[in-house]
N, C-alpha and C positions, 0 to 999 in steps of 0.2 A: 363149557364142557361139550363133548361130542358123544352121542350115544347111538349105537347101532340097534335097529329094531329087532327084537326077539320074536320068537313064535308066541302068539298071544293065547291066553287062556282066560275064560270069563266064567265067573261063579254062577251067573244066572242063565247061561246059554242053554243048557239042557232043558231047564224048566220052560223057557220061552219056546224052544223047539217043540216040546210036547204039546203046548197049547196051540201052536201054529198047525201042527199035524191034525189035532182034533178038530179044529175049525175047518181046515181044508177038507177033511172027510165029510163034514156036514155040508159044505158048499157043493161038493161033488154029488152027494146023494140028492140034494135039492135040485141041482141042475139037471141031473138025469131024469128025475121025476117030472120036471117041467119040459123034458124032451128038447133041451138045448145042447148043442155041441159047445165045446170050449170057445171056439171061434165066434159062434152066435152070441153066447153070453157076453164075451168081451165087446163085441160090436154094440150090443144093446146098452152096455154100461160105460162104454168109452175106454176100454182097456184092450191091450193086445192079447192074442191067444196064448203067447208064451207066459205072460203074467198070470193069466187064469190057471195055466198048467202049474206054474210054480206055487201059487197059492194053494191049490188043491193037494199038492204033495207036501205042504208044510215047509217049503223052502223059502218062503217070503212072508213077512209079517203083514197081515191084512190091515188096511187103514180103516178108520171109523167110517169115512164116507163110502168106501166100498161095501162094508158090512151093512150099512143102512140102505144103500141102493139095491144091493142083492137081496136083502130081506124083503123089500117091497116087490121086486120083479119076480122073485121065485116063490112068493106067497109063503114065506117062512113063519109068518105069524109072530114075529118078534124073537124068534130063536137066535138069529144071527145078531140082531141088535143087542140082545142080552149079553153077548160076549164082548162088546165094546169096552166096558169097564175093565174086564180082566186083561184085555189086550193093552189098554193104556197103563195099567199097573205094571204089567210085564215090561213094557217099554221104559217106564220110569226107572225100574230096577236096572235095566241093561244099559241105559243111555249114558251113565257116568263111567262106564268101563272103557276108558281111553287106552290106546296102546301105551305100553310102558314108556317108550321113548318120548311120548307127547305129554305125559302127566304133569311134569313140572311146569310146562308152559300153560297148560289148561288151568292149573291151580292159580297161577299168577294172573291169568286173564280174568278169572272170576273176581279177583280182588282189584282189578284195574280201575282207575278213575279216568284214564286216557289210553287209547289204542290207536296207533297209526300204521296203516298197511301200504306197502308198495308191492303190487303184483304185476308181473310181466307175462304170465302164461295162463292165468285163470282168475276167476272171481274169488276174493277171500272167502274162506270157509264160513266165516261168521255172517256172510251176506248171501250165501247160496240157498237155493230152493231145495226141497227134499229130492225132487226128481233129478235135478242137476247133480246133486251129491251122489245119488245112487248110480246114475249113468257113469260118473267118473270112476267109482269103485268097480263097476262091472267091466270097464275097459282096461283095468289095471293089469299089467303084465309083470311077473307071472300071475295067473288067475287067482283070485280070492274065492274061497268057498262061500256059499250063500249065507251061512250063519255069521261069518266074519263081516260080510258086507252089511248085513242088517245091524250088527253091533256098531259098526263104524258110522253108519247113517244116523242111527239113533243118538249116538254120542255127539255128532256134529250138530244135529238139530237141538239137542239139549243146551249146547253152548250158547245158542242164539237167545236164550231167555234173558241174558244180561242186557240186551238191547231195549227191552220193554220193562225191565224192573225199575225200582226207584231207590236211590238216584241212579240213572243210567250213566255209563261212562261216555265221555266224549270220544267219538270214533271218526277218524278221517281215513280215506282210502283213495289211492290213485291207481287206476286200472288202465292198462294199455287198450287203445282202440281196437287192435286186432282181436283181442279177447272177446269184445262185444260183437264182432262180426263172424266169429267161429261158432257154428251151430252144433256144439257138442251135445250129444244126446238126441239130436233131431230138432226140427224147426219148432215143434210145439213146446218141447222142453226148454229150448233157448228163448222163445218168446216169453214164456212164463218167467224165466230168469230176468229178462229185461224189465218186465213189469215189476218184479220184486225190487230191482235196483231203483226204479222210479219211486216206488213206495217208500223204501228205506231212505233214499236221498232227500225226501221231503220231511223226515223227522228232524226235530230241533237239535238232537244230539249227534246227528250223522252228517258229515260233509264229504260228498262224493265228487271226485274229479276224474277226467279222462285224459290220458296222454295221447295226443294225436300222432298217428303213424308218420305224418309228413314232417315232424320236427327235425331240424338239422343238427341240433345239439340236445343231448340227453344225459342227465346226471345219474341215471339209474342203470347204466350198462353193466354194473357189477352184479346185478341179479336182485331178486326179491328179498324183502326183509320186513320185520315188524319192529316197531318201537312201542313199548308199553310202560305205563307208570302205575304200579300197584299202590294202593292207598298207604300213605305213610312211608313209602320207600322211594329210592332214587329210580330214575328212568333207566330202562335196560333194553337191550336189543335181542332179537331172536331170528335165526335163519334155519331153514331146513331144505334138504335136497337129497334125492336118491336114498330115502329111508334113513337118513341121519339128521340130527338136529344139533343146534348150538345155541346156548343161552349166553348172551354177552353182557357182562357186568362191569368190565374194565371201563372206568370213566372216560378215558381218552378214545377208546373204540366207540363208545356210545355217543360221544360228542361228534365224532366224524359222521356216524350214521345220521344223527339229527341234522347236521349241516347239509348232508347230502339230500335228506328228505325235504328240507326247505327249498333246495334248488329244484327238485323234482316237482314240487307243488307249484313253484313259480313258472315252470315250463309247461305245465299242463293247462288245459282249458279251465276257465272259472267254473264254479259250481253250477251256475245258471246255464252256461254254454254246454256243460257236460250233460245236464238233464235234457236239454233241447236235442243234443245229438242222440241220446238214447231214445227219445220219443220219435225222432226221425227214423232210426233203425227199426224200431218197433212197427212203424207205419209201412215199412218196406216188406214186412213178413207176409 
């Protein structure tokens, strides 16, 4: 089936926005009392001036580490730290609000015992860092509003819980080398993503491979796809592009995708070689 993405609505969006605005006002009052500019506060805490501005206006959800650090620096006496629990609860409510066109896949992914990714333009969402995910949504065209960005980031991060649950699904991923060399979101964000891939690639249930750019033959030229096997169900395929998605259940189409994925893995670097390449790339940063 193919579904075109509709305009999204989220039940918990307004509640989360009210909380963000209230915390943002507190941060602003405390910052001004401490006689810091937004730029100075950002420099002291390791954040950009734009991010501090967005937080104070309630356009971005404050992370627990920010609230804890700002509480100490601004002498808030626990005022900001006390909001961490409420922020986490709001994120928990919002994070399951996937776009309508993605919900069928997200449900199947939660039930999966095996997931196989071939990506030729980015890191699979299940393996992305929060900063990488946010950077990707912020550069989306046409532009997304801040609330939608936060909802989508929270939803993607929530999906990653399946990697550390028990029993975890077996996950394999083949990523193009060019993806690992493209500093989307900036060098710091990209380095963090490479470190995340190294960490995940060492998990017992994750097998990560890199497809070298120099390969003369490539079985994946038809584009990215996912193969997943929900518990108790037959393997199926999934593709998405340009805000449309397709869930593939026809046995013959799935068989072809599975055979293609086998060829892609055979052409890629081994898992050990792939992790070594990522380590080398990280050392160049």
